TORLOPA-156681 format. One record per residue (C-alpha): x, y, z; residue in three letters. Coordinates in steps of 0.02 Angstrom, whole numbers, plus 50000, padded with zeros to 5 digits. Example, Ala and Ser with C-alpha at 12.3 -4.5 7.8 and 13.67 -1.06 7.14 Angstrom:
BEGIN
@c1 50615	c2 49775	c3 50390	res ala
@c1 50684	c2 49947	c3 50357	res ser
//
This chain:
BEGIN
@c1 50889	c2 48493	c3 51838	res met
@c1 50776	c2 48646	c3 51818	res ala
@c1 50841	c2 48801	c3 51730	res glu
@c1 50761	c2 48971	c3 51741	res ile
@c1 50761	c2 49090	c3 51589	res val
@c1 50708	c2 49273	c3 51610	res lys
@c1 50598	c2 49372	c3 51493	res gly
@c1 50474	c2 49516	c3 51511	res lys
@c1 50305	c2 49467	c3 51578	res gly
@c1 50169	c2 49558	c3 51481	res val
@c1 50012	c2 49455	c3 51522	res ile
@c1 49997	c2 49398	c3 51704	res ala
@c1 49962	c2 49221	c3 51757	res gly
@c1 50045	c2 49052	c3 51788	res ile
@c1 50048	c2 48920	c3 51653	res ala
@c1 50107	c2 48741	c3 51673	res ile
@c1 50125	c2 48633	c3 51517	res gly
@c1 50224	c2 48559	c3 51382	res lys
@c1 50312	c2 48664	c3 51247	res ile
@c1 50252	c2 48663	c3 51069	res met
@c1 50372	c2 48753	c3 50962	res leu
@c1 50269	c2 48863	c3 50848	res ala
@c1 50306	c2 48880	c3 50665	res gly
@c1 50329	c2 48729	c3 50557	res gln
@c1 50491	c2 48703	c3 50455	res asn
@c1 50442	c2 48692	c3 50271	res leu
@c1 50613	c2 48638	c3 50204	res asp
@c1 50565	c2 48457	c3 50186	res gly
@c1 50405	c2 48497	c3 50101	res tyr
@c1 50489	c2 48624	c3 49985	res leu
@c1 50619	c2 48489	c3 49935	res met
@c1 50482	c2 48365	c3 49899	res ala
@c1 50377	c2 48490	c3 49794	res tyr
@c1 50375	c2 48453	c3 49606	res gln
@c1 50343	c2 48617	c3 49509	res pro
@c1 50245	c2 48610	c3 49349	res asp
@c1 50354	c2 48624	c3 49198	res gly
@c1 50246	c2 48757	c3 49129	res asp
@c1 50282	c2 48933	c3 49208	res leu
@c1 50102	c2 48986	c3 49169	res asp
@c1 50033	c2 48842	c3 49269	res ala
@c1 50142	c2 48881	c3 49416	res glu
@c1 50079	c2 49062	c3 49405	res lys
@c1 49902	c2 49003	c3 49404	res lys
@c1 49935	c2 48890	c3 49556	res lys
@c1 50000	c2 49047	c3 49649	res ala
@c1 49851	c2 49153	c3 49597	res thr
@c1 49724	c2 49021	c3 49650	res asp
@c1 49817	c2 48996	c3 49813	res ala
@c1 49800	c2 49184	c3 49847	res leu
@c1 49610	c2 49177	c3 49811	res asp
@c1 49586	c2 49026	c3 49919	res lys
@c1 49686	c2 49085	c3 50069	res val
@c1 49593	c2 49251	c3 50061	res ala
@c1 49431	c2 49155	c3 50064	res glu
@c1 49487	c2 49049	c3 50210	res ile
@c1 49538	c2 49210	c3 50308	res leu
@c1 49372	c2 49295	c3 50274	res gln
@c1 49286	c2 49136	c3 50347	res ser
@c1 49398	c2 49148	c3 50505	res asn
@c1 49361	c2 49334	c3 50519	res ile
@c1 49171	c2 49304	c3 50518	res glu
@c1 49189	c2 49167	c3 50647	res lys
@c1 49295	c2 49277	c3 50760	res leu
@c1 49170	c2 49419	c3 50742	res gln
@c1 49026	c2 49306	c3 50783	res ala
@c1 49121	c2 49247	c3 50939	res asp
@c1 49152	c2 49419	c3 51002	res gly
@c1 49341	c2 49419	c3 50950	res gly
@c1 49334	c2 49597	c3 50871	res ala
@c1 49520	c2 49632	c3 50898	res glu
@c1 49575	c2 49460	c3 50830	res gln
@c1 49458	c2 49481	c3 50681	res ala
@c1 49534	c2 49650	c3 50642	res ala
@c1 49712	c2 49568	c3 50642	res ile
@c1 49656	c2 49430	c3 50524	res met
@c1 49576	c2 49566	c3 50414	res glu
@c1 49746	c2 49647	c3 50402	res ala
@c1 49813	c2 49480	c3 50346	res his
@c1 49677	c2 49457	c3 50217	res arg
@c1 49719	c2 49630	c3 50147	res met
@c1 49901	c2 49579	c3 50136	res met
@c1 49851	c2 49421	c3 50040	res val
@c1 49748	c2 49527	c3 49917	res gln
@c1 49880	c2 49666	c3 49899	res asp
@c1 49921	c2 49680	c3 49714	res pro
@c1 50097	c2 49722	c3 49753	res met
@c1 50116	c2 49551	c3 49837	res leu
@c1 50044	c2 49464	c3 49680	res ala
@c1 50157	c2 49561	c3 49566	res glu
@c1 50309	c2 49521	c3 49674	res asn
@c1 50262	c2 49336	c3 49670	res ile
@c1 50253	c2 49335	c3 49480	res asn
@c1 50428	c2 49423	c3 49473	res thr
@c1 50502	c2 49289	c3 49586	res gln
@c1 50419	c2 49152	c3 49486	res leu
@c1 50498	c2 49214	c3 49327	res asp
@c1 50665	c2 49168	c3 49413	res glu
@c1 50624	c2 49025	c3 49527	res leu
@c1 50485	c2 48932	c3 49431	res his
@c1 50423	c2 48864	c3 49592	res asn
@c1 50258	c2 48934	c3 49665	res ala
@c1 50286	c2 48906	c3 49854	res pro
@c1 50466	c2 48961	c3 49849	res lys
@c1 50410	c2 49120	c3 49751	res ala
@c1 50278	c2 49162	c3 49875	res val
@c1 50401	c2 49143	c3 50021	res leu
@c1 50530	c2 49249	c3 49929	res ala
@c1 50406	c2 49385	c3 49889	res ala
@c1 50342	c2 49394	c3 50068	res ala
@c1 50520	c2 49398	c3 50139	res glu
@c1 50565	c2 49537	c3 50013	res asp
@c1 50421	c2 49645	c3 50071	res gln
@c1 50455	c2 49602	c3 50254	res ala
@c1 50632	c2 49662	c3 50244	res lys
@c1 50566	c2 49827	c3 50171	res gln
@c1 50463	c2 49848	c3 50327	res phe
@c1 50607	c2 49806	c3 50443	res glu
@c1 50721	c2 49931	c3 50353	res ala
@c1 50603	c2 50075	c3 50415	res met
@c1 50684	c2 50060	c3 50582	res asp
@c1 50517	c2 50064	c3 50678	res asn
@c1 50456	c2 49936	c3 50792	res glu
@c1 50276	c2 49950	c3 50738	res tyr
@c1 50327	c2 49915	c3 50561	res phe
@c1 50449	c2 49773	c3 50617	res ala
@c1 50304	c2 49687	c3 50700	res ala
@c1 50205	c2 49701	c3 50538	res arg
@c1 50351	c2 49610	c3 50452	res ala
@c1 50309	c2 49460	c3 50553	res val
@c1 50133	c2 49470	c3 50488	res asp
@c1 50197	c2 49476	c3 50307	res leu
@c1 50305	c2 49321	c3 50338	res arg
@c1 50155	c2 49234	c3 50423	res asp
@c1 50050	c2 49272	c3 50263	res val
@c1 50184	c2 49207	c3 50149	res gly
@c1 50198	c2 49045	c3 50250	res lys
@c1 50012	c2 49023	c3 50254	res arg
@c1 50000	c2 49035	c3 50063	res ile
@c1 50149	c2 48923	c3 50037	res ala
@c1 50081	c2 48792	c3 50159	res lys
@c1 49919	c2 48790	c3 50057	res tyr
@c1 50019	c2 48761	c3 49900	res leu
@c1 50117	c2 48625	c3 49986	res leu
@c1 49963	c2 48540	c3 50061	res gly
@c1 50037	c2 48563	c3 50233	res val
@c1 49917	c2 48538	c3 50378	res lys
@c1 49927	c2 48623	c3 50545	res glu
@c1 50001	c2 48520	c3 50685	res pro
@c1 49874	c2 48436	c3 50799	res glu
@c1 49870	c2 48471	c3 50985	res ile
@c1 49825	c2 48326	c3 51100	res gly
@c1 49703	c2 48327	c3 51246	res asp
@c1 49799	c2 48449	c3 51353	res gly
@c1 49841	c2 48635	c3 51328	res ala
@c1 50018	c2 48679	c3 51268	res val
@c1 50132	c2 48829	c3 51292	res ile
@c1 50171	c2 48899	c3 51119	res leu
@c1 50359	c2 48949	c3 51103	res cys
@c1 50450	c2 49036	c3 50961	res gly
@c1 50568	c2 49175	c3 50920	res gln
@c1 50421	c2 49251	c3 50830	res glu
@c1 50250	c2 49170	c3 50830	res ile
@c1 50139	c2 49198	c3 50676	res glu
@c1 49978	c2 49282	c3 50736	res pro
@c1 49876	c2 49155	c3 50631	res ser
@c1 49942	c2 49009	c3 50743	res val
@c1 49866	c2 49086	c3 50904	res ile
@c1 49709	c2 49149	c3 50816	res ala
@c1 49682	c2 48979	c3 50740	res gly
@c1 49686	c2 48879	c3 50901	res leu
@c1 49550	c2 48872	c3 51034	res pro
@c1 49590	c2 48972	c3 51190	res ser
@c1 49579	c2 48813	c3 51298	res asp
@c1 49719	c2 48733	c3 51198	res lys
@c1 49844	c2 48870	c3 51232	res ile
@c1 49908	c2 48881	c3 51418	res ala
@c1 50044	c2 49011	c3 51382	res gly
@c1 50146	c2 49097	c3 51252	res val
@c1 50338	c2 49129	c3 51245	res ile
@c1 50414	c2 49246	c3 51125	res leu
@c1 50600	c2 49270	c3 51091	res gly
@c1 50565	c2 49443	c3 51018	res ala
@c1 50531	c2 49587	c3 51136	res gly
@c1 50386	c2 49679	c3 51047	res ser
@c1 50229	c2 49707	c3 51151	res thr
@c1 50146	c2 49779	c3 50993	res thr
@c1 50157	c2 49611	c3 50895	res ala
@c1 49993	c2 49549	c3 50844	res his
@c1 50030	c2 49383	c3 50926	res ala
@c1 50036	c2 49474	c3 51093	res val
@c1 49879	c2 49574	c3 51058	res ile
@c1 49781	c2 49412	c3 51022	res ile
@c1 49851	c2 49331	c3 51177	res ala
@c1 49800	c2 49482	c3 51284	res lys
@c1 49627	c2 49474	c3 51212	res ala
@c1 49616	c2 49288	c3 51270	res arg
@c1 49702	c2 49322	c3 51438	res ala
@c1 49835	c2 49198	c3 51396	res ile
@c1 49992	c2 49215	c3 51510	res pro
@c1 50134	c2 49280	c3 51399	res thr
@c1 50318	c2 49314	c3 51419	res val
@c1 50421	c2 49410	c3 51280	res val
@c1 50597	c2 49467	c3 51260	res gly
@c1 50679	c2 49302	c3 51301	res val
@c1 50804	c2 49328	c3 51159	res gly
@c1 50938	c2 49193	c3 51116	res ser
@c1 50898	c2 49105	c3 51283	res ala
@c1 50742	c2 49036	c3 51196	res ile
@c1 50859	c2 48907	c3 51113	res glu
@c1 50870	c2 48819	c3 51279	res lys
@c1 50683	c2 48776	c3 51268	res ile
@c1 50655	c2 48615	c3 51161	res ala
@c1 50495	c2 48549	c3 51087	res asp
@c1 50402	c2 48446	c3 51219	res gly
@c1 50491	c2 48523	c3 51370	res asp
@c1 50391	c2 48535	c3 51529	res ala
@c1 50387	c2 48714	c3 51576	res val
@c1 50314	c2 48834	c3 51711	res ile
@c1 50284	c2 49011	c3 51641	res leu
@c1 50253	c2 49162	c3 51755	res asp
@c1 50172	c2 49292	c3 51651	res gly
@c1 50192	c2 49427	c3 51788	res glu
@c1 50374	c2 49412	c3 51836	res lys
@c1 50432	c2 49347	c3 51662	res gly
@c1 50513	c2 49186	c3 51738	res asp
@c1 50515	c2 49031	c3 51634	res ile
@c1 50561	c2 48870	c3 51727	res val
@c1 50621	c2 48739	c3 51611	res ile
@c1 50600	c2 48551	c3 51666	res arg
@c1 50540	c2 48600	c3 51838	res pro
@c1 50571	c2 48488	c3 51988	res ser
@c1 50430	c2 48420	c3 52092	res asp
@c1 50475	c2 48553	c3 52222	res glu
@c1 50456	c2 48687	c3 52086	res asp
@c1 50289	c2 48625	c3 52033	res arg
@c1 50228	c2 48622	c3 52214	res ala
@c1 50281	c2 48802	c3 52241	res gly
@c1 50189	c2 48864	c3 52084	res tyr
@c1 50039	c2 48749	c3 52122	res ala
@c1 50013	c2 48849	c3 52278	res glu
@c1 50017	c2 49013	c3 52182	res arg
@c1 49893	c2 48940	c3 52054	res ile
@c1 49778	c2 48894	c3 52201	res lys
@c1 49792	c2 49077	c3 52272	res lys
@c1 49751	c2 49140	c3 52095	res gln
@c1 49595	c2 49036	c3 52093	res ala
@c1 49544	c2 49101	c3 52265	res glu
@c1 49582	c2 49283	c3 52207	res leu
@c1 49470	c2 49252	c3 52055	res lys
@c1 49328	c2 49194	c3 52165	res ala
@c1 49353	c2 49346	c3 52280	res tyr
@c1 49352	c2 49468	c3 52130	res tyr
@c1 49190	c2 49383	c3 52068	res glu
@c1 49114	c2 49435	c3 52232	res glu
@c1 49191	c2 49605	c3 52225	res leu
@c1 49113	c2 49637	c3 52058	res ala
@c1 48940	c2 49649	c3 52149	res lys
@c1 48999	c2 49794	c3 52262	res leu
@c1 49005	c2 49982	c3 52220	res pro
@c1 49170	c2 50074	c3 52197	res thr
@c1 49164	c2 50189	c3 52343	res val
@c1 49309	c2 50240	c3 52459	res thr
@c1 49297	c2 50213	c3 52647	res gln
@c1 49235	c2 50389	c3 52670	res asp
@c1 49105	c2 50388	c3 52534	res gly
@c1 49189	c2 50454	c3 52372	res val
@c1 49121	c2 50367	c3 52214	res lys
@c1 49223	c2 50331	c3 52059	res val
@c1 49132	c2 50248	c3 51914	res gln
@c1 49231	c2 50102	c3 51837	res leu
@c1 49183	c2 50067	c3 51659	res met
@c1 49247	c2 49950	c3 51522	res ala
@c1 49343	c2 49977	c3 51358	res asn
@c1 49265	c2 49870	c3 51223	res ile
@c1 49291	c2 49828	c3 51036	res gly
@c1 49123	c2 49751	c3 50998	res ser
@c1 48949	c2 49732	c3 51073	res pro
@c1 48986	c2 49553	c3 51134	res asp
@c1 49125	c2 49624	c3 51246	res asp
@c1 48992	c2 49708	c3 51353	res val
@c1 48932	c2 49541	c3 51417	res asp
@c1 49110	c2 49502	c3 51484	res asn
@c1 49126	c2 49676	c3 51556	res ala
@c1 48961	c2 49655	c3 51654	res asn
@c1 49035	c2 49499	c3 51735	res lys
@c1 49180	c2 49605	c3 51803	res tyr
@c1 49057	c2 49737	c3 51874	res gly
@c1 49078	c2 49869	c3 51741	res ala
@c1 48960	c2 50017	c3 51763	res glu
@c1 48945	c2 50051	c3 51577	res gly
@c1 49065	c2 50076	c3 51432	res val
@c1 49190	c2 50218	c3 51437	res gly
@c1 49266	c2 50176	c3 51268	res leu
@c1 49184	c2 50081	c3 51122	res phe
@c1 49325	c2 50079	c3 50993	res arg
@c1 49212	c2 50100	c3 50841	res ser
@c1 49354	c2 50068	c3 50720	res glu
@c1 49332	c2 49888	c3 50751	res phe
@c1 49154	c2 49907	c3 50666	res val
@c1 49254	c2 49969	c3 50513	res phe
@c1 49382	c2 49827	c3 50513	res met
@c1 49347	c2 49660	c3 50441	res gly
@c1 49247	c2 49734	c3 50304	res lys
@c1 49264	c2 49744	c3 50113	res gln
@c1 49197	c2 49921	c3 50112	res asp
@c1 49137	c2 50060	c3 50228	res ile
@c1 49003	c2 49998	c3 50348	res pro
@c1 48833	c2 50077	c3 50313	res thr
@c1 48734	c2 50180	c3 50437	res glu
@c1 48619	c2 50036	c3 50468	res asp
@c1 48766	c2 49913	c3 50502	res glu
@c1 48843	c2 50037	c3 50627	res gln
@c1 48676	c2 50074	c3 50710	res phe
@c1 48652	c2 49888	c3 50742	res lys
@c1 48817	c2 49874	c3 50829	res ala
@c1 48801	c2 50029	c3 50934	res tyr
@c1 48619	c2 49993	c3 50982	res lys
@c1 48667	c2 49822	c3 51041	res glu
@c1 48805	c2 49889	c3 51148	res ala
@c1 48698	c2 50033	c3 51221	res val
@c1 48554	c2 49904	c3 51261	res glu
@c1 48682	c2 49786	c3 51347	res lys
@c1 48739	c2 49932	c3 51462	res cys
@c1 48571	c2 49917	c3 51550	res asn
@c1 48541	c2 50101	c3 51572	res gly
@c1 48721	c2 50147	c3 51609	res asn
@c1 48820	c2 50258	c3 51492	res leu
@c1 48895	c2 50194	c3 51332	res cys
@c1 49031	c2 50308	c3 51264	res val
@c1 49063	c2 50279	c3 51079	res ile
@c1 49225	c2 50347	c3 51007	res arg
@c1 49212	c2 50404	c3 50831	res thr
@c1 49325	c2 50307	c3 50718	res met
@c1 49506	c2 50324	c3 50763	res asp
@c1 49572	c2 50266	c3 50596	res ile
@c1 49753	c2 50303	c3 50549	res gly
@c1 49910	c2 50289	c3 50654	res gly
@c1 49929	c2 50107	c3 50689	res asp
@c1 49758	c2 50067	c3 50620	res lys
@c1 49751	c2 50095	c3 50430	res pro
@c1 49607	c2 50038	c3 50324	res leu
@c1 49661	c2 50000	c3 50144	res pro
@c1 49483	c2 50031	c3 50073	res tyr
@c1 49491	c2 50209	c3 50134	res leu
@c1 49635	c2 50240	c3 50007	res gln
@c1 49731	c2 50348	c3 50126	res ile
@c1 49910	c2 50368	c3 50061	res pro
@c1 50049	c2 50293	c3 50175	res pro
@c1 50132	c2 50421	c3 50283	res glu
@c1 50310	c2 50424	c3 50358	res glu
@c1 50242	c2 50464	c3 50532	res asn
@c1 50060	c2 50411	c3 50538	res pro
@c1 50041	c2 50446	c3 50724	res phe
@c1 50067	c2 50633	c3 50688	res leu
@c1 49974	c2 50628	c3 50524	res gly
@c1 49803	c2 50609	c3 50445	res phe
@c1 49708	c2 50516	c3 50575	res arg
@c1 49554	c2 50513	c3 50685	res ala
@c1 49453	c2 50674	c3 50686	res val
@c1 49562	c2 50744	c3 50549	res arg
@c1 49494	c2 50610	c3 50430	res ile
@c1 49316	c2 50623	c3 50499	res ser
@c1 49311	c2 50814	c3 50465	res leu
@c1 49377	c2 50790	c3 50285	res lys
@c1 49275	c2 50642	c3 50242	res arg
@c1 49095	c2 50680	c3 50282	res his
@c1 49037	c2 50528	c3 50183	res glu
@c1 49121	c2 50427	c3 50326	res leu
@c1 49076	c2 50533	c3 50469	res phe
@c1 48897	c2 50577	c3 50444	res met
@c1 48832	c2 50398	c3 50440	res pro
@c1 48928	c2 50362	c3 50598	res gln
@c1 48852	c2 50514	c3 50691	res leu
@c1 48678	c2 50469	c3 50635	res lys
@c1 48701	c2 50291	c3 50691	res ala
@c1 48756	c2 50345	c3 50862	res ile
@c1 48613	c2 50467	c3 50880	res leu
@c1 48492	c2 50330	c3 50834	res arg
@c1 48570	c2 50208	c3 50955	res ala
@c1 48542	c2 50338	c3 51092	res gly
@c1 48356	c2 50303	c3 51085	res val
@c1 48386	c2 50131	c3 51171	res phe
@c1 48488	c2 50197	c3 51317	res gly
@c1 48622	c2 50317	c3 51362	res lys
@c1 48749	c2 50351	c3 51224	res ala
@c1 48885	c2 50478	c3 51206	res ala
@c1 48994	c2 50532	c3 51065	res ile
@c1 49181	c2 50544	c3 51104	res met
@c1 49294	c2 50629	c3 50974	res val
@c1 49486	c2 50571	c3 50970	res pro
@c1 49636	c2 50678	c3 50934	res met
@c1 49554	c2 50849	c3 50956	res val
@c1 49677	c2 50991	c3 50976	res ile
@c1 49579	c2 51151	c3 50964	res asn
@c1 49405	c2 51231	c3 50980	res val
@c1 49379	c2 51243	c3 50792	res ala
@c1 49373	c2 51052	c3 50780	res glu
@c1 49246	c2 51041	c3 50919	res ile
@c1 49137	c2 51171	c3 50834	res leu
@c1 49152	c2 51083	c3 50669	res ala
@c1 49097	c2 50912	c3 50748	res val
@c1 48950	c2 50993	c3 50840	res lys
@c1 48893	c2 51074	c3 50680	res lys
@c1 48893	c2 50907	c3 50595	res leu
@c1 48800	c2 50826	c3 50739	res val
@c1 48661	c2 50952	c3 50715	res glu
@c1 48657	c2 50923	c3 50529	res glu
@c1 48646	c2 50739	c3 50564	res ala
@c1 48491	c2 50770	c3 50674	res lys
@c1 48412	c2 50871	c3 50534	res val
@c1 48441	c2 50730	c3 50406	res glu
@c1 48370	c2 50600	c3 50526	res leu
@c1 48212	c2 50700	c3 50558	res ala
@c1 48186	c2 50722	c3 50368	res his
@c1 48209	c2 50536	c3 50347	res glu
@c1 48084	c2 50497	c3 50487	res gly
@c1 48211	c2 50403	c3 50593	res lys
@c1 48200	c2 50413	c3 50780	res ala
@c1 48354	c2 50489	c3 50865	res tyr
@c1 48406	c2 50549	c3 51042	res ser
@c1 48427	c2 50731	c3 51072	res asp
@c1 48514	c2 50693	c3 51235	res asn
@c1 48679	c2 50621	c3 51174	res val
@c1 48830	c2 50698	c3 51259	res gln
@c1 48973	c2 50756	c3 51157	res ile
@c1 49152	c2 50740	c3 51233	res gly
@c1 49335	c2 50734	c3 51175	res ile
@c1 49483	c2 50631	c3 51210	res met
@c1 49624	c2 50734	c3 51291	res val
@c1 49770	c2 50640	c3 51220	res glu
@c1 49889	c2 50776	c3 51158	res thr
@c1 49981	c2 50908	c3 51262	res pro
@c1 49893	c2 51043	c3 51157	res ala
@c1 49724	c2 50978	c3 51212	res ala
@c1 49779	c2 50964	c3 51395	res ala
@c1 49849	c2 51134	c3 51406	res val
@c1 49694	c2 51209	c3 51328	res met
@c1 49568	c2 51113	c3 51434	res thr
@c1 49517	c2 51274	c3 51527	res pro
@c1 49451	c2 51334	c3 51360	res val
@c1 49393	c2 51171	c3 51281	res leu
@c1 49288	c2 51130	c3 51433	res ala
@c1 49170	c2 51268	c3 51388	res lys
@c1 49123	c2 51178	c3 51225	res tyr
@c1 49096	c2 50998	c3 51276	res val
@c1 49003	c2 50886	c3 51398	res asp
@c1 49155	c2 50784	c3 51462	res phe
@c1 49339	c2 50744	c3 51447	res phe
@c1 49411	c2 50572	c3 51432	res ser
@c1 49599	c2 50565	c3 51457	res ile
@c1 49686	c2 50446	c3 51328	res gly
@c1 49852	c2 50416	c3 51421	res thr
@c1 49926	c2 50294	c3 51287	res asn
@c1 49948	c2 50442	c3 51164	res asp
@c1 49964	c2 50577	c3 51294	res leu
@c1 50112	c2 50498	c3 51375	res val
@c1 50205	c2 50466	c3 51208	res gln
@c1 50170	c2 50642	c3 51139	res tyr
@c1 50213	c2 50736	c3 51304	res thr
@c1 50379	c2 50635	c3 51328	res leu
@c1 50419	c2 50615	c3 51143	res ala
@c1 50433	c2 50427	c3 51169	res val
@c1 50367	c2 50304	c3 51040	res asp
@c1 50266	c2 50183	c3 51145	res arg
@c1 50312	c2 50046	c3 51022	res gly
@c1 50500	c2 50066	c3 51024	res asn
@c1 50581	c2 49942	c3 51136	res ala
@c1 50746	c2 50039	c3 51143	res asn
@c1 50667	c2 50184	c3 51236	res ile
@c1 50524	c2 50097	c3 51324	res ser
@c1 50607	c2 50131	c3 51497	res tyr
@c1 50560	c2 50320	c3 51464	res leu
@c1 50377	c2 50279	c3 51436	res tyr
@c1 50307	c2 50313	c3 51605	res asn
@c1 50128	c2 50377	c3 51648	res his
@c1 50192	c2 50436	c3 51821	res phe
@c1 50316	c2 50559	c3 51742	res asn
@c1 50279	c2 50725	c3 51832	res pro
@c1 50251	c2 50816	c3 51662	res ala
@c1 50111	c2 50690	c3 51622	res val
@c1 50036	c2 50703	c3 51796	res leu
@c1 50026	c2 50889	c3 51787	res arg
@c1 49935	c2 50887	c3 51623	res leu
@c1 49812	c2 50754	c3 51691	res ile
@c1 49782	c2 50863	c3 51846	res gln
@c1 49753	c2 51015	c3 51746	res leu
@c1 49630	c2 50921	c3 51637	res thr
@c1 49527	c2 50859	c3 51786	res ile
@c1 49535	c2 51034	c3 51872	res lys
@c1 49471	c2 51117	c3 51712	res ser
@c1 49323	c2 50991	c3 51700	res ala
@c1 49272	c2 51017	c3 51880	res arg
@c1 49281	c2 51208	c3 51865	res glu
@c1 49171	c2 51206	c3 51710	res asn
@c1 49040	c2 51085	c3 51779	res gly
@c1 49083	c2 50936	c3 51664	res ile
@c1 49144	c2 50763	c3 51706	res trp
@c1 49317	c2 50694	c3 51680	res ala
@c1 49363	c2 50517	c3 51643	res gly
@c1 49510	c2 50410	c3 51580	res met
@c1 49515	c2 50270	c3 51455	res cys
@c1 49706	c2 50246	c3 51429	res gly
@c1 49802	c2 50107	c3 51506	res glu
@c1 49847	c2 50214	c3 51657	res met
@c1 49663	c2 50195	c3 51708	res ala
@c1 49693	c2 50010	c3 51744	res ser
@c1 49835	c2 50041	c3 51863	res asp
@c1 49773	c2 50023	c3 52041	res pro
@c1 49905	c2 50141	c3 52114	res tyr
@c1 49865	c2 50274	c3 51978	res ala
@c1 49678	c2 50254	c3 52016	res ala
@c1 49704	c2 50309	c3 52196	res val
@c1 49793	c2 50475	c3 52149	res ile
@c1 49672	c2 50506	c3 52003	res leu
@c1 49531	c2 50489	c3 52130	res met
@c1 49620	c2 50621	c3 52238	res ala
@c1 49635	c2 50731	c3 52086	res met
@c1 49446	c2 50719	c3 52067	res gly
@c1 49420	c2 50607	c3 51924	res ile
@c1 49241	c2 50544	c3 51896	res asn
@c1 49262	c2 50391	c3 51791	res glu
@c1 49398	c2 50264	c3 51741	res leu
@c1 49373	c2 50150	c3 51592	res ser
@c1 49488	c2 49994	c3 51570	res met
@c1 49498	c2 49817	c3 51498	res ser
@c1 49363	c2 49721	c3 51598	res ala
@c1 49483	c2 49605	c3 51692	res pro
@c1 49568	c2 49754	c3 51770	res ser
@c1 49411	c2 49819	c3 51859	res ile
@c1 49420	c2 49710	c3 52018	res pro
@c1 49598	c2 49757	c3 52060	res arg
@c1 49562	c2 49945	c3 52036	res val
@c1 49400	c2 49926	c3 52134	res lys
@c1 49490	c2 49839	c3 52281	res glu
@c1 49615	c2 49973	c3 52292	res lys
@c1 49490	c2 50113	c3 52292	res leu
@c1 49376	c2 50032	c3 52419	res arg
@c1 49521	c2 50005	c3 52541	res ala
@c1 49571	c2 50190	c3 52556	res ile
@c1 49497	c2 50358	c3 52615	res thr
@c1 49494	c2 50508	c3 52500	res ser
@c1 49585	c2 50606	c3 52636	res lys
@c1 49729	c2 50479	c3 52636	res arg
@c1 49732	c2 50479	c3 52445	res ala
@c1 49747	c2 50671	c3 52449	res glu
@c1 49893	c2 50660	c3 52568	res glu
@c1 49977	c2 50536	c3 52449	res ile
@c1 49943	c2 50651	c3 52300	res leu
@c1 50030	c2 50796	c3 52388	res glu
@c1 50183	c2 50695	c3 52414	res val
@c1 50199	c2 50628	c3 52238	res ile
@c1 50162	c2 50796	c3 52154	res met
@c1 50317	c2 50861	c3 52245	res gly
@c1 50429	c2 50727	c3 52165	res leu
@c1 50535	c2 50761	c3 52014	res glu
@c1 50555	c2 50595	c3 51933	res asp
@c1 50426	c2 50464	c3 51870	res gly
@c1 50519	c2 50320	c3 51942	res asp
@c1 50522	c2 50407	c3 52113	res asp
@c1 50333	c2 50424	c3 52098	res val
@c1 50315	c2 50238	c3 52060	res lys
@c1 50427	c2 50199	c3 52215	res ala
@c1 50333	c2 50313	c3 52334	res gln
@c1 50164	c2 50242	c3 52278	res leu
@c1 50227	c2 50067	c3 52310	res asn
@c1 50282	c2 50122	c3 52483	res lys
@c1 50129	c2 50224	c3 52530	res leu
@c1 49987	c2 50120	c3 52459	res ile
//
């Protein structure tokens, strides 16, 4: 008889397939392992394994980058850094002095460091503990000669309390029908990789995951969070109809991609794409993107042994600008720090990196990093329309400092005889309450605003967006957030500049309607979200949207706003 287990749907879609429990048990292999009698020989095995696994990871990184998997490559780069961390090597040697067993020492060292991360009582660091255990297991498997399990002809649904990111990254997308996680973290690297591949995913199943056995037939609903174990023929028939409707909707969206985003009474909103690499533009164009509203340039910095040169950056930015086919390509300067540290920059760890040395704060202190990037973007502007977008700006002084460096970059390029565009717009992300409140002033110094709601929501509400215990408080419809957004858009219009949005809120079709009513010019989002937003905007008039905006701006609670939008739209 079928049994339904509930979780939290985080990546929509229906998956039907057999379960493959992720994560091999190494106990049997560890029992069979015969350590060398010589401790130095065991230490050499461990050292050689670290070098070899780092080499394998580097090869995987290069393949992912070549295939356009920038986000996945960045995660594997983080793993490679962990493998080559001198602290891990030192910890392994310490464990070896006691255990005299290379694979056991590797696992013990990784577990020790993972527990240190978990002790920080922060969901982001807890998710990184999963990465450390993954790295330890990968090295141990190399020492033990363990091969990855083979998948048959059909796709499987991966299932585990925690699934190592390398498991998902190492399998072709067409072999993974869905992902089930017992843990509840949406910031886990396994979830990030699944999202990049549009794999239906459910998290937060908890102890109920023990009801799911290896080889079980399962139906997974990535929208509602339902998992049907051992479904009946009737269950299958019901979901088969939903899958058919999904296919029809996909075909409808493909046709919709060709149409403009215009309300029924002629108001235009530009829908653009968030990308991590130039290859992402090809996919965005298929969904009808009208340019790039956010090129996360930090992905150009990840997966590298050292700081990318001006020419390396120029090549990436030029390719993205050209692929936009005359539409604007907004390149965000490196947003390093926070949840995206880069070891080779040698920035000391911080207790609260989201409020620390990150983004523009690093750029303005480290000109050897910032100037090559500015020069590369200015050069790329020759090949289409490019814009510079600066993250985490909170005052006028930072804008003036950036603009001064842009002018210096132009002088250097002229002296070097390199062609550059003198028509590259300079804008800022509005992602802190300080910036939002000061937009009437900041608007005088920039060409555009792009509202980064991911950070704006968490900073305005004092809610860590990675903390599952308070996730119910994280709501972009909170009236405080809506008022800051409305002020930002109003400030832009009054000063003759354009306002856009590149945070997750931009991909919410209901939010798009009220943002249009506020007067937003552009919305940038993950490419697959474009058709749903376009559909909603094309189905309404601006007059009706303004009426809805008036209603919801009179409400006092974010949940009430959500409920009213569901009712009115």
